[in-house]
C-alpha positions in Angstrom: 0.0 0.0 0.0 2.8 2.4 1.0 4.7 1.5 -2.1 1.7 2.3 -4.3 1.3 5.7 -2.7 5.0 6.5 -3.3 4.7 5.5 -6.9 1.6 7.7 -7.4 3.4 10.6 -5.7 6.5 10.2 -7.9 4.3 10.1 -11.0 2.5 13.2 -9.9 5.8 15.0 -9.4 7.1 13.9 -12.8 3.9 15.2 -14.4 4.3 18.6 -12.7 7.9 18.9 -13.7 7.0 18.2 -17.3 4.3 20.8 -17.2 6.7 23.4 -15.7 9.3 22.6 -18.4 6.7 23.0 -21.1 5.6 26.4 -19.6 9.3 27.6 -19.5 9.8 26.6 -23.1 6.7 28.4 -24.3 7.3 31.5 -22.3 8.6 34.4 -24.4 11.3 36.4 -22.9 11.7 39.4 -25.2 15.1 41.0 -25.7 15.1 44.5 -24.1 17.1 46.0 -27.0 17.9 44.8 -30.5 20.0 46.7 -33.1 20.4 46.1 -36.8 23.2 47.5 -38.9 23.7 47.8 -42.7 20.0 47.7 -43.4 18.1 49.8 -46.0 14.6 51.3 -45.5 12.8 48.4 -47.0 14.6 45.9 -44.8 14.0 48.0 -41.8 10.3 48.2 -42.3 10.1 44.4 -43.0 12.1 43.5 -39.9 10.3 46.0 -37.7 7.0 44.5 -38.6 8.3 41.0 -37.8 9.8 42.1 -34.4 7.0 44.4 -33.3 6.5 44.9 -29.5 10.3 44.9 -29.2 12.7 47.8 -29.0 14.6 47.7 -32.3 17.1 50.3 -33.6 18.2 50.4 -37.2 21.4 51.9 -38.7 22.0 52.1 -42.5 25.7 51.8 -42.1 28.1 49.5 -40.4 29.0 49.5 -36.7 31.0 52.6 -35.7 32.2 54.1 -32.4 29.4 56.6 -32.7 26.7 54.0 -33.3 28.0 51.9 -30.4 27.3 54.7 -28.0 23.6 54.8 -29.1 23.0 51.1 -28.4 24.2 50.7 -24.9 22.4 47.8 -23.1 21.7 46.0 -26.4 21.3 42.3 -26.1 21.2 41.2 -29.8 22.6 42.7 -33.0 22.0 42.0 -36.6 25.0 42.7 -38.9 26.3 42.3 -42.5 29.9 41.7 -43.6 31.1 45.3 -43.3 30.4 45.4 -39.6 33.5 44.0 -37.8 32.4 42.4 -34.5 35.7 42.2 -32.7 36.9 42.5 -29.1 36.6 46.3 -29.1 33.0 46.1 -30.2 32.2 43.3 -27.7 33.8 45.3 -24.9 31.4 48.2 -25.7 28.4 45.9 -25.5 28.6 44.1 -22.1 25.0 42.8 -22.2 25.2 41.3 -25.7 23.9 37.7 -25.9 23.4 37.2 -29.7 25.1 38.2 -32.9 23.0 37.4 -36.0 24.8 38.0 -39.2 22.6 38.5 -42.3 25.1 36.6 -44.4 26.3 33.1 -44.9 29.9 34.0 -44.3 31.0 35.0 -40.8 34.7 35.9 -41.0 33.8 39.5 -40.0 33.0 38.2 -36.5 35.5 37.2 -33.8 33.6 33.9 -33.1 36.2 32.7 -30.7 36.0 35.8 -28.6 32.2 35.6 -28.7 32.4 32.0 -27.4 34.6 33.1 -24.5 31.9 35.6 -23.5 29.0 33.1 -24.0 27.7 35.1 -26.9 25.9 33.0 -29.6 26.8 33.7 -33.2 24.3 32.7 -35.9 24.3 33.1 -39.7 22.0 32.6 -42.7 23.0 29.2 -44.1 21.2 29.5 -47.4 18.6 31.7 -49.0 18.7 31.7 -52.8 18.9 28.2 -54.1 15.8 28.3 -56.3 16.4 31.9 -57.1 19.8 31.3 -58.7 18.6 28.1 -60.4 15.7 30.1 -62.0 18.1 32.7 -63.2 20.3 30.0 -64.7 17.3 28.9 -66.8 16.4 32.5 -67.6 19.9 32.8 -69.2 19.6 29.5 -70.9 16.2 30.2 -72.4 17.3 33.7 -73.5 20.2 32.1 -75.5 18.3 29.0 -76.7 15.5 31.2 -78.1 17.6 34.3 -78.9 15.4 36.5 -76.7 18.0 39.3 -76.3 18.5 39.5 -80.0 14.8 39.4 -80.7 14.3 42.2 -78.2 17.0 44.4 -79.7 15.5 43.9 -83.2 11.9 44.8 -82.2 13.2 47.9 -80.4 14.3 49.1 -83.8 10.8 48.3 -85.3 12.3 45.3 -87.1 9.9 42.3 -86.8 11.7 40.0 -89.1 12.4 36.5 -87.6 15.3 35.8 -90.1 18.3 34.6 -88.2 16.5 34.1 -84.9 16.0 30.4 -85.1 16.6 28.8 -81.7 16.6 25.3 -80.2 14.4 23.2 -77.9 15.6 22.1 -74.4 13.5 19.0 -74.5 15.7 16.0 -75.2 18.9 17.9 -74.8 21.6 16.8 -72.3 22.6 19.3 -69.6 25.7 18.8 -67.6 25.5 20.2 -64.0 28.9 20.7 -62.5 28.3 21.0 -58.8 25.2 19.6 -57.3 24.7 21.4 -54.0 21.4 23.1 -53.1 21.5 25.3 -56.2 22.6 22.5 -58.5 19.7 20.3 -57.2 17.2 22.9 -58.1 18.7 23.2 -61.5 18.3 19.4 -61.9 14.6 19.6 -60.9 13.9 22.4 -63.4 15.8 20.6 -66.2 13.8 17.4 -65.6 10.7 19.5 -65.9 11.9 20.4 -69.4 12.4 16.7 -70.1 16.1 17.1 -70.4 18.7 14.4 -69.8 20.8 15.4 -66.8 24.4 14.5 -66.1 25.9 15.6 -62.8 29.5 15.9 -61.6 29.8 16.2 -57.8 32.7 15.8 -55.5 30.6 13.9 -53.0 27.9 12.2 -55.2 24.6 11.1 -53.6 23.3 7.9 -55.3 20.0 8.0 -53.5 19.4 11.6 -54.6 20.5 10.8 -58.1 17.8 8.1 -58.3 15.2 10.3 -56.7 15.8 13.2 -59.0 16.5 11.2 -62.1 20.1 12.2 -63.0 23.2 10.3 -63.8 26.4 10.8 -61.8 29.3 11.3 -64.3 32.9 12.1 -64.5 33.8 15.7 -65.6 35.3 14.5 -68.9 32.2 12.5 -69.7 30.0 15.6 -69.0 32.2 17.7 -71.2 32.0 15.1 -74.0 28.2 14.5 -73.9 26.5 17.8 -72.8 24.7 20.2 -75.1 24.6 22.6 -72.2 27.1 23.0 -69.3 26.1 24.9 -66.2 28.5 25.6 -63.2 27.4 25.7 -59.6 30.6 25.6 -57.6 32.3 27.5 -54.8 35.6 29.3 -55.8 38.4 27.1 -54.4 41.9 26.5 -55.6 40.6 23.1 -56.9 37.8 24.7 -58.9 39.5 27.8 -60.3 39.6 27.5 -64.1 37.9 24.1 -63.9 36.8 25.1 -67.4 39.9 25.9 -69.4 41.6 25.6 -72.9 42.1 21.9 -72.2 38.3 21.6 -71.7 37.7 22.9 -75.2 39.3 19.7 -76.6 36.7 17.6 -74.7 33.4 19.5 -75.1 30.7 18.8 -77.6 30.9 21.2 -80.5 28.3 24.0 -80.1 27.9 23.4 -76.4 26.2 26.4 -74.4 28.0 27.5 -71.3 26.1 28.9 -68.3 27.9 30.3 -65.2 26.0 31.7 -62.2 28.5 30.7 -59.5 31.9 32.5 -59.6 33.7 34.2 -62.5 37.0 32.5 -61.9 35.5 29.0 -62.4 35.9 29.7 -66.1 39.1 30.8 -67.8 37.9 33.8 -69.8 40.6 33.5 -72.5 39.4 29.9 -73.1 35.8 31.0 -73.3 36.6 33.8 -75.8 38.7 31.4 -77.9 36.0 28.8 -77.9 33.3 31.3 -78.9 35.5 32.7 -81.7 36.1 29.2 -83.1 32.5 28.0 -82.9 33.5 25.3 -80.3 31.2 27.0 -77.8 27.7 27.8 -79.2 26.8 30.5 -76.7 27.3 31.6 -73.1 25.1 33.0 -70.4 27.1 34.6 -67.6 26.0 36.2 -64.4 29.6 36.4 -63.2 32.9 37.2 -64.8 36.5 36.6 -64.1 38.0 39.9 -62.9 35.2 40.8 -60.4 36.6 41.6 -57.0 36.3 38.8 -54.5 32.7 38.6 -53.5 31.9 36.8 -50.3 28.2 37.5 -50.3 25.9 38.1 -53.3 24.1 40.8 -51.4 27.4 42.6 -51.2 27.0 44.0 -54.7 23.9 46.0 -53.6 25.8 47.6 -50.7 26.9 51.2 -50.7 30.4 50.2 -49.6 31.0 47.8 -52.6 34.1 49.3 -54.2 33.6 51.2 -57.5 36.5 49.4 -59.0 34.5 46.2 -58.5 31.4 47.5 -60.3 30.6 45.1 -63.1 29.8 48.1 -65.4 33.4 49.2 -65.1 34.7 45.7 -65.7 32.4 45.2 -68.7 32.9 48.5 -70.5 35.7 47.3 -72.7 35.1 43.6 -72.2 35.3 41.7 -75.4 32.5 39.3 -74.4 30.0 42.1 -74.7 30.6 42.3 -78.4 29.6 38.6 -78.9 26.0 38.3 -80.2 25.7 34.8 -78.7 26.7 35.9 -75.2 24.3 37.2 -72.6 25.7 38.9 -69.5 23.8 39.9 -66.4 25.4 42.0 -63.5 25.8 39.4 -60.8 22.0 39.5 -60.3 21.0 35.8 -60.0 20.5 36.1 -56.3 18.5 39.3 -56.5 14.8 38.5 -56.0 12.3 40.0 -53.6 11.7 36.6 -52.0 15.4 35.7 -51.6 16.2 39.0 -49.9 13.2 38.6 -47.6 14.5 35.0 -46.8 17.7 36.6 -45.4 15.6 38.8 -43.1 13.2 36.0 -42.3 16.0 33.7 -41.2 17.6 36.4 -39.1 14.3 37.2 -37.4 13.6 33.5 -36.8 17.0 33.1 -35.2 16.2 35.9 -32.8 12.7 34.6 -32.0 14.0 31.1 -31.3 16.8 32.5 -29.2 14.3 34.3 -27.0 12.6 30.9 -26.3 16.0 29.4 -25.3 16.4 27.6 -28.6 19.4 28.0 -30.9 19.2 27.6 -34.7 21.8 28.4 -37.4 24.4 28.4 -34.6 28.1 28.8 -35.6 29.7 28.5 -32.2 
């Protein structure tokens, strides 16, 4: 009898503890002060709406000694890559608990120093996979159906279709070099066009290949058999000039090249030579070799982006501009309303979860 009573009491205590834990998890503890840096008016309005009922300060520029004086007592900050969150900044913000960078990269933050002070650092792991993939096909379709040439002609009131014959994507083979998040979206779109898909990936996923309906292939085999080549790689020593003059000996004659990753993936001299000799049938480029090192796509929209890095300056005398079968966009593949909002949404979500004692997108 006594044993049964003890068991009931223990069970009752356990239930009470579980209820208390659930209440603690659901209880919202708002940050007293939050500050965002390097945000434009559109971002500020969007974030303010998401974080209403909280004290939020916005600054259009990066962190400065002057702005630090205005945010004393702040517990969370949102930053971009030009705000250096170093020991000096951390010393000035003794109540800081969270640094949320509105970027994928985080080398502008002293993560080790933050860890020493029990300050959590979070980032935006991804935001534009489908956006860049869609731009990839925008370039491809513009080239395959000569959209840019058609537009130029009709602007001159010339409605002749002579010389504007294009080609179908259905039944063509597309070689996807690099099959991360963006590459996978490219594969899905390509399958929708009923294209044959070959993929070259450093760490191939056989299950995903079966699920999405693509064939894992060597780079040489992709070069040999692809009607279209599209690159979705990070810029590393191993990927720089992965497409070069030697590649021209291997590719299918008339192959179309698409690059929405990094300019240095393709050797520009090889590209120009291939185009001039008819080895390459056309090119759609959102990036060019010669751009300054870009860590974050959103960087090109920033007021601090150096003028010498401006694509317009680079393109002014660029021989590729003179090619009728080349279409160039100004590093704009990432730039959609939804993708930019996803950056803000992820950052806001990180803050809201942190308030509940949950950590997402955590770096340290």
